[in-house]
Every structure is written in structure tokens, then in C-alpha cells.
N, C-alpha and C positions, 0 to 999 in steps of 0.2 A: 530493448526496451530502455527508455530514458530514465535518469536519475535526477529528481528535483532536490532543491534546497542545499546543493553543493557548489552553486555558483560562487566564485571568489575565493574558495577554500583551497589551500595546497593540500597535497598529499599527506604532509606531516600534520597540518591541523585537522584533517579528517582522522588520521590515526590517534590524535590526542583525544578527539571526541569520542572515538570509539573505545579508547582506555577509560574514559569518564561515563560510560554508559550509553553512548551513542549507538544507533543501529540503523539498519536499512529495512524498510517495511513495505508490504503491498497491502492495498485495501481492496475490498470487493464490493461490487454492486450488482444489483438485480434489475432487470427491465423486462416486463411482460407486456404481450400484446395478445389478449385472449388466450389462445391455445399455445403460444410460443413463448418461451421463457429464455432469457439469455443471462448468465452469470458470467461476469467479466471482472478482470483485475485492473486496477490503476497503474499508472506508472510507479516506479519505485521511489520512495521518499527517504531522505536522510533525516532521521531524528537526532538531535543533539541530546547528550545527557542532560537530564533535568526538564527537558520538553515533553509534553503530553502527547504521546503517540495516539491516544483515543481521540483527542481533540482535532487532530489532523484528519482523522477519519470521518468527522461529522458530515462533510458534504456528501461522501458516498453513502453513508447511511440515510441521509434525507432522500437521495435519489432512489434508493431501494424502497423506503417507506411509501414514497408517492407513486412509483412506477413498478415496483417489483411484485406485490403480492396479487396482482390481477389474474395472472395466468394459472389455470387449473390443469394438473395438480401441483406442478413444480414451482409456481410462483411464491406461495406462502413458505414453502420449505426452503428454497433457496434465499428468500428474503431473510427468514429467521437466521440462516446460517451466515449471511452477509453481515447482518447487524451484530451477531455474536462475535464475529472475526474483528469488525471494526472497532466495537466498544471495547474489546480486549487489547486494543492496540495494534491491530494488524498482524499480518503474517510476517514474521522476522525472517528476512532472507539475507541476512548480514554474510554468513558463511558462503552462500552462492555468489553474491557480488564480489567478496573478497577473492575468491577462488578465480573468478572471471577476470578481475582486474590484475592479479597476479600473472595471469597467462598472457594478457594483452597489453599489460604495462600501464594502464590508465583506467580511470573512471570516466564513463561517458556522461556528460552534463546534458541537461535539458535545454532546448533551445528557447 
């Protein structure tokens, strides 16, 4: 999975941001096609300390609002879950990213 918003940052800068409240998060989105419903995760986003994690999740919330609730029965259920997750600032995956980065020696940047 790719990490967005780390372009141009050194490892030291990322660590400093993490100490100042930065984190890595995933957002969810739901898409339904009548009886098929898909709940997916976004790429990982780096949120700097002081930035609004909920604001970064708005595009994924809009996708869910427009395309998620159509499927019966899981569409409304997954859509509400996606909205709850995104408006709450996304799923914090900082520990997992740091563990992976420590094993590989680097943070993978988005293209």
C-alpha cells in the first residue's frame, strides 16, 4: 500500500511530525451495485500534527454517501461504518507503518 503526503519529507522530519501528533491513517469507502456491496480502504495518508484527519477523509465519505447505500442489506450498514470511521479521523495505522518501516528501513512513497 502506498503512503501519501510524505513526498519530500526526510525520515527525521516524519519522526518530528509524529512526535508533534502526526499519524498515518486509512479511510474507508463503500460502493454498492444493487445486491453487491464493496467496502474498501484508501491508501495510507500521513497527517501532520495540527492537520484535520477528518477533513482528509471527506472525499471518501462523499463516495460512500453517493454510491454506498444502494446495496441491500449491506450498503447502508457499510456506508454508516465508513462515514463513522472517516468523520472520526480515519483508522490510525501508525504502529503498523512504523513496524513495517523499521523492518524494511524505509517509508514507501506514493507515485
